[in-house]
DONUTOR-915910 format. One record per residue (C-alpha): residue number from 1; residue in one letter; x, y, z. Coordinates in steps of 0.1 Angstrom, whole numbers, plus 5000, padded with zeros to 4 digits. Layout:
<recs>
<rec num="NUM" residuo="a" xx="X" yy="Y" zz="Z"/>
...
</recs>
This chain:
<recs>
<rec num="1" residuo="m" xx="8409" yy="7255" zz="3544"/>
<rec num="2" residuo="s" xx="8394" yy="7250" zz="3579"/>
<rec num="3" residuo="k" xx="8387" yy="7216" zz="3593"/>
<rec num="4" residuo="i" xx="8363" yy="7231" zz="3618"/>
<rec num="5" residuo="k" xx="8328" yy="7214" zz="3621"/>
<rec num="6" residuo="w" xx="8302" yy="7222" zz="3647"/>
<rec num="7" residuo="t" xx="8286" yy="7194" zz="3666"/>
<rec num="8" residuo="k" xx="8256" yy="7191" zz="3689"/>
<rec num="9" residuo="k" xx="8280" yy="7189" zz="3719"/>
<rec num="10" residuo="d" xx="8293" yy="7223" zz="3711"/>
<rec num="11" residuo="f" xx="8258" yy="7238" zz="3713"/>
<rec num="12" residuo="q" xx="8249" yy="7218" zz="3744"/>
<rec num="13" residuo="v" xx="8278" yy="7234" zz="3763"/>
<rec num="14" residuo="f" xx="8254" yy="7264" zz="3770"/>
<rec num="15" residuo="q" xx="8230" yy="7241" zz="3788"/>
<rec num="16" residuo="i" xx="8255" yy="7229" zz="3813"/>
<rec num="17" residuo="d" xx="8247" yy="7242" zz="3849"/>
<rec num="18" residuo="g" xx="8273" yy="7261" zz="3869"/>
<rec num="19" residuo="l" xx="8299" yy="7286" zz="3858"/>
<rec num="20" residuo="e" xx="8329" yy="7263" zz="3864"/>
<rec num="21" residuo="q" xx="8315" yy="7233" zz="3847"/>
<rec num="22" residuo="r" xx="8303" yy="7253" zz="3817"/>
<rec num="23" residuo="m" xx="8336" yy="7271" zz="3814"/>
<rec num="24" residuo="e" xx="8355" yy="7238" zz="3815"/>
<rec num="25" residuo="a" xx="8334" yy="7224" zz="3786"/>
<rec num="26" residuo="l" xx="8336" yy="7257" zz="3767"/>
<rec num="27" residuo="t" xx="8374" yy="7258" zz="3771"/>
<rec num="28" residuo="a" xx="8378" yy="7222" zz="3760"/>
<rec num="29" residuo="l" xx="8353" yy="7220" zz="3731"/>
<rec num="30" residuo="v" xx="8344" yy="7254" zz="3717"/>
<rec num="31" residuo="r" xx="8372" yy="7278" zz="3722"/>
<rec num="32" residuo="p" xx="8398" yy="7258" zz="3702"/>
<rec num="33" residuo="k" xx="8374" yy="7260" zz="3672"/>
<rec num="34" residuo="f" xx="8370" yy="7298" zz="3676"/>
<rec num="35" residuo="q" xx="8408" yy="7301" zz="3679"/>
<rec num="36" residuo="q" xx="8413" yy="7283" zz="3646"/>
<rec num="37" residuo="l" xx="8386" yy="7302" zz="3628"/>
<rec num="38" residuo="g" xx="8402" yy="7334" zz="3643"/>
<rec num="39" residuo="e" xx="8435" yy="7326" zz="3627"/>
<rec num="40" residuo="e" xx="8420" yy="7318" zz="3594"/>
<rec num="41" residuo="f" xx="8396" yy="7347" zz="3590"/>
<rec num="42" residuo="s" xx="8418" yy="7374" zz="3605"/>
<rec num="43" residuo="t" xx="8440" yy="7367" zz="3574"/>
<rec num="44" residuo="y" xx="8409" yy="7370" zz="3552"/>
<rec num="45" residuo="f" xx="8400" yy="7404" zz="3567"/>
<rec num="46" residuo="s" xx="8435" yy="7417" zz="3565"/>
<rec num="47" residuo="t" xx="8436" yy="7408" zz="3528"/>
<rec num="48" residuo="q" xx="8401" yy="7422" zz="3521"/>
<rec num="49" residuo="l" xx="8405" yy="7455" zz="3539"/>
<rec num="50" residuo="g" xx="8442" yy="7463" zz="3535"/>
<rec num="51" residuo="e" xx="8450" yy="7466" zz="3572"/>
<rec num="52" residuo="e" xx="8459" yy="7440" zz="3598"/>
<rec num="53" residuo="f" xx="8429" yy="7425" zz="3616"/>
<rec num="54" residuo="y" xx="8433" yy="7406" zz="3649"/>
<rec num="55" residuo="p" xx="8411" yy="7378" zz="3663"/>
<rec num="56" residuo="h" xx="8397" yy="7381" zz="3698"/>
<rec num="57" residuo="t" xx="8384" yy="7349" zz="3712"/>
<rec num="58" residuo="a" xx="8359" yy="7354" zz="3741"/>
<rec num="59" residuo="k" xx="8375" yy="7344" zz="3775"/>
<rec num="60" residuo="h" xx="8345" yy="7354" zz="3798"/>
<rec num="61" residuo="a" xx="8371" yy="7362" zz="3823"/>
<rec num="62" residuo="r" xx="8350" yy="7387" zz="3843"/>
<rec num="63" residuo="r" xx="8323" yy="7362" zz="3851"/>
<rec num="64" residuo="t" xx="8321" yy="7351" zz="3887"/>
<rec num="65" residuo="v" xx="8286" yy="7337" zz="3891"/>
<rec num="66" residuo="n" xx="8265" yy="7335" zz="3859"/>
<rec num="67" residuo="p" xx="8278" yy="7311" zz="3832"/>
<rec num="68" residuo="p" xx="8280" yy="7326" zz="3796"/>
<rec num="69" residuo="n" xx="8250" yy="7320" zz="3773"/>
<rec num="70" residuo="d" xx="8270" yy="7325" zz="3741"/>
<rec num="71" residuo="s" xx="8306" yy="7327" zz="3729"/>
<rec num="72" residuo="w" xx="8324" yy="7339" zz="3699"/>
<rec num="73" residuo="v" xx="8356" yy="7351" zz="3681"/>
<rec num="74" residuo="a" xx="8356" yy="7387" zz="3670"/>
<rec num="75" residuo="f" xx="8377" yy="7405" zz="3644"/>
<rec num="76" residuo="a" xx="8389" yy="7441" zz="3645"/>
<rec num="77" residuo="p" xx="8420" yy="7461" zz="3633"/>
<rec num="78" residuo="y" xx="8432" yy="7466" zz="3669"/>
<rec num="79" residuo="k" xx="8452" yy="7441" zz="3689"/>
<rec num="80" residuo="r" xx="8441" yy="7450" zz="3723"/>
<rec num="81" residuo="g" xx="8403" yy="7449" zz="3719"/>
<rec num="82" residuo="y" xx="8374" yy="7452" zz="3695"/>
<rec num="83" residuo="k" xx="8343" yy="7465" zz="3714"/>
<rec num="84" residuo="a" xx="8350" yy="7501" zz="3707"/>
<rec num="85" residuo="l" xx="8353" yy="7494" zz="3670"/>
<rec num="86" residuo="p" xx="8330" yy="7482" zz="3643"/>
<rec num="87" residuo="h" xx="8338" yy="7444" zz="3641"/>
<rec num="88" residuo="f" xx="8329" yy="7410" zz="3628"/>
<rec num="89" residuo="q" xx="8319" yy="7380" zz="3648"/>
<rec num="90" residuo="i" xx="8315" yy="7342" zz="3645"/>
<rec num="91" residuo="g" xx="8297" yy="7328" zz="3675"/>
<rec num="92" residuo="l" xx="8273" yy="7303" zz="3691"/>
<rec num="93" residuo="w" xx="8242" yy="7306" zz="3712"/>
<rec num="94" residuo="s" xx="8226" yy="7272" zz="3723"/>
<rec num="95" residuo="t" xx="8201" yy="7277" zz="3695"/>
<rec num="96" residuo="h" xx="8222" yy="7289" zz="3666"/>
<rec num="97" residuo="l" xx="8254" yy="7299" zz="3649"/>
<rec num="98" residuo="f" xx="8258" yy="7336" zz="3642"/>
<rec num="99" residuo="i" xx="8281" yy="7354" zz="3616"/>
<rec num="100" residuo="v" xx="8277" yy="7391" zz="3619"/>
<rec num="101" residuo="f" xx="8290" yy="7426" zz="3614"/>
<rec num="102" residuo="a" xx="8284" yy="7446" zz="3647"/>
<rec num="103" residuo="i" xx="8286" yy="7482" zz="3660"/>
<rec num="104" residuo="i" xx="8279" yy="7480" zz="3698"/>
<rec num="105" residuo="y" xx="8273" yy="7506" zz="3724"/>
<rec num="106" residuo="e" xx="8310" yy="7510" zz="3734"/>
<rec num="107" residuo="a" xx="8318" yy="7524" zz="3699"/>
<rec num="108" residuo="p" xx="8324" yy="7562" zz="3704"/>
<rec num="109" residuo="q" xx="8318" yy="7570" zz="3668"/>
<rec num="110" residuo="k" xx="8286" yy="7550" zz="3665"/>
<rec num="111" residuo="n" xx="8264" yy="7580" zz="3657"/>
<rec num="112" residuo="v" xx="8286" yy="7589" zz="3628"/>
<rec num="113" residuo="m" xx="8287" yy="7553" zz="3615"/>
<rec num="114" residuo="a" xx="8249" yy="7552" zz="3618"/>
<rec num="115" residuo="e" xx="8245" yy="7583" zz="3596"/>
<rec num="116" residuo="r" xx="8269" yy="7567" zz="3570"/>
<rec num="117" residuo="l" xx="8248" yy="7535" zz="3569"/>
<rec num="118" residuo="l" xx="8215" yy="7555" zz="3567"/>
<rec num="119" residuo="a" xx="8231" yy="7574" zz="3537"/>
<rec num="120" residuo="q" xx="8239" yy="7541" zz="3520"/>
<rec num="121" residuo="k" xx="8210" yy="7520" zz="3532"/>
<rec num="122" residuo="h" xx="8208" yy="7503" zz="3498"/>
<rec num="123" residuo="l" xx="8238" yy="7483" zz="3508"/>
<rec num="124" residuo="l" xx="8218" yy="7468" zz="3536"/>
<rec num="125" residuo="t" xx="8185" yy="7463" zz="3517"/>
<rec num="126" residuo="q" xx="8204" yy="7446" zz="3489"/>
<rec num="127" residuo="l" xx="8217" yy="7418" zz="3512"/>
<rec num="128" residuo="p" xx="8202" yy="7383" zz="3508"/>
<rec num="129" residuo="n" xx="8168" yy="7378" zz="3523"/>
<rec num="130" residuo="d" xx="8181" yy="7352" zz="3548"/>
<rec num="131" residuo="f" xx="8201" yy="7378" zz="3566"/>
<rec num="132" residuo="i" xx="8190" yy="7392" zz="3600"/>
<rec num="133" residuo="v" xx="8194" yy="7424" zz="3619"/>
<rec num="134" residuo="s" xx="8194" yy="7430" zz="3656"/>
<rec num="135" residuo="g" xx="8197" yy="7459" zz="3680"/>
<rec num="136" residuo="d" xx="8212" yy="7440" zz="3710"/>
<rec num="137" residuo="h" xx="8243" yy="7419" zz="3710"/>
<rec num="138" residuo="m" xx="8233" yy="7404" zz="3744"/>
<rec num="139" residuo="s" xx="8202" yy="7388" zz="3730"/>
<rec num="140" residuo="p" xx="8198" yy="7358" zz="3707"/>
<rec num="141" residuo="e" xx="8167" yy="7374" zz="3692"/>
<rec num="142" residuo="s" xx="8168" yy="7389" zz="3657"/>
<rec num="143" residuo="i" xx="8146" yy="7402" zz="3629"/>
<rec num="144" residuo="s" xx="8147" yy="7389" zz="3594"/>
<rec num="145" residuo="l" xx="8161" yy="7416" zz="3571"/>
<rec num="146" residuo="q" xx="8132" yy="7409" zz="3547"/>
<rec num="147" residuo="e" xx="8108" yy="7419" zz="3574"/>
<rec num="148" residuo="a" xx="8129" yy="7448" zz="3587"/>
<rec num="149" residuo="k" xx="8134" yy="7466" zz="3554"/>
<rec num="150" residuo="d" xx="8101" yy="7486" zz="3556"/>
<rec num="151" residuo="q" xx="8105" yy="7502" zz="3589"/>
<rec num="152" residuo="q" xx="8125" yy="7484" zz="3616"/>
<rec num="153" residuo="l" xx="8159" yy="7488" zz="3598"/>
<rec num="154" residuo="d" xx="8155" yy="7526" zz="3599"/>
<rec num="155" residuo="e" xx="8144" yy="7524" zz="3635"/>
<rec num="156" residuo="l" xx="8175" yy="7503" zz="3645"/>
<rec num="157" residuo="l" xx="8199" yy="7528" zz="3627"/>
<rec num="158" residuo="y" xx="8182" yy="7558" zz="3643"/>
<rec num="159" residuo="r" xx="8185" yy="7541" zz="3677"/>
<rec num="160" residuo="l" xx="8222" yy="7534" zz="3669"/>
<rec num="161" residuo="r" xx="8227" yy="7571" zz="3662"/>
<rec num="162" residuo="d" xx="8206" yy="7587" zz="3689"/>
<rec num="163" residuo="v" xx="8205" yy="7563" zz="3719"/>
<rec num="164" residuo="k" xx="8236" yy="7557" zz="3741"/>
<rec num="165" residuo="k" xx="8228" yy="7519" zz="3743"/>
<rec num="166" residuo="g" xx="8218" yy="7517" zz="3707"/>
<rec num="167" residuo="e" xx="8235" yy="7489" zz="3687"/>
<rec num="168" residuo="f" xx="8233" yy="7474" zz="3652"/>
<rec num="169" residuo="l" xx="8241" yy="7439" zz="3641"/>
<rec num="170" residuo="v" xx="8236" yy="7424" zz="3606"/>
<rec num="171" residuo="g" xx="8245" yy="7390" zz="3592"/>
<rec num="172" residuo="r" xx="8234" yy="7354" zz="3593"/>
<rec num="173" residuo="h" xx="8219" yy="7332" zz="3619"/>
<rec num="174" residuo="l" xx="8219" yy="7294" zz="3613"/>
<rec num="175" residuo="s" xx="8199" yy="7271" zz="3635"/>
<rec num="176" residuo="q" xx="8217" yy="7245" zz="3655"/>
<rec num="177" residuo="e" xx="8201" yy="7218" zz="3633"/>
<rec num="178" residuo="e" xx="8214" yy="7235" zz="3601"/>
<rec num="179" residuo="a" xx="8248" yy="7242" zz="3615"/>
<rec num="180" residuo="v" xx="8256" yy="7207" zz="3626"/>
<rec num="181" residuo="k" xx="8248" yy="7194" zz="3592"/>
<rec num="182" residuo="l" xx="8275" yy="7214" zz="3575"/>
<rec num="183" residuo="s" xx="8307" yy="7198" zz="3565"/>
<rec num="184" residuo="a" xx="8339" yy="7217" zz="3574"/>
<rec num="185" residuo="k" xx="8341" yy="7228" zz="3538"/>
<rec num="186" residuo="q" xx="8305" yy="7240" zz="3537"/>
<rec num="187" residuo="l" xx="8310" yy="7259" zz="3570"/>
<rec num="188" residuo="y" xx="8340" yy="7277" zz="3557"/>
<rec num="189" residuo="q" xx="8323" yy="7287" zz="3525"/>
<rec num="190" residuo="l" xx="8292" yy="7299" zz="3543"/>
<rec num="191" residuo="i" xx="8313" yy="7321" zz="3567"/>
<rec num="192" residuo="e" xx="8334" yy="7335" zz="3538"/>
<rec num="193" residuo="e" xx="8303" yy="7341" zz="3516"/>
<rec num="194" residuo="t" xx="8286" yy="7359" zz="3545"/>
<rec num="195" residuo="f" xx="8317" yy="7381" zz="3552"/>
<rec num="196" residuo="d" xx="8320" yy="7388" zz="3515"/>
<rec num="197" residuo="q" xx="8285" yy="7404" zz="3518"/>
<rec num="198" residuo="l" xx="8293" yy="7422" zz="3550"/>
<rec num="199" residuo="v" xx="8326" yy="7438" zz="3541"/>
<rec num="200" residuo="p" xx="8309" yy="7466" zz="3520"/>
<rec num="201" residuo="i" xx="8288" yy="7474" zz="3551"/>
<rec num="202" residuo="y" xx="8320" yy="7478" zz="3571"/>
<rec num="203" residuo="k" xx="8335" yy="7499" zz="3544"/>
<rec num="204" residuo="a" xx="8305" yy="7522" zz="3543"/>
<rec num="205" residuo="a" xx="8305" yy="7526" zz="3581"/>
<rec num="206" residuo="t" xx="8342" yy="7533" zz="3584"/>
<rec num="207" residuo="l" xx="8349" yy="7550" zz="3550"/>
<rec num="208" residuo="n" xx="8375" yy="7524" zz="3546"/>
</recs>
């Protein structure tokens, strides 16, 4: 069981001015936690889905000016990358922790996956009411699934299908205040419980 616990210092990393200074703090404080969670939950996905999943901890290597506003570890069944595949993520913005399943614009089959999710939309509408959906992995904003069920959920899936830049994320956001109160055991249980709910969505999208 993970011994990882988030602290206020982890979230405050994203308020440090300057690329170099923020990257130093990110590398020292946050990245080791993502790497440990990556090791643990890649095993979880490999077991749940019957194929090997690999962790991909964000390195932000291409940045030369602007410091990153969020960071994460992603999980996908491909060793060399994850963005072109449907994937799972655990990550932080300065405001919240996110635990999500994502299909982003790099995925070449996203129109097909959108059709599959539209055909099995009940899997999404049956998720707990504290789940969120989003159409942009670059933004911290999200819509509560409870609010989105009537119209916005369809709109996000149509956009994923029809628009080149369309994306779809679903999962949980936990405010900084809530996240830092969780013990290591509670955090692990929350992540596992969230992924338990999201694995059927992955299966529907990929016909796994």
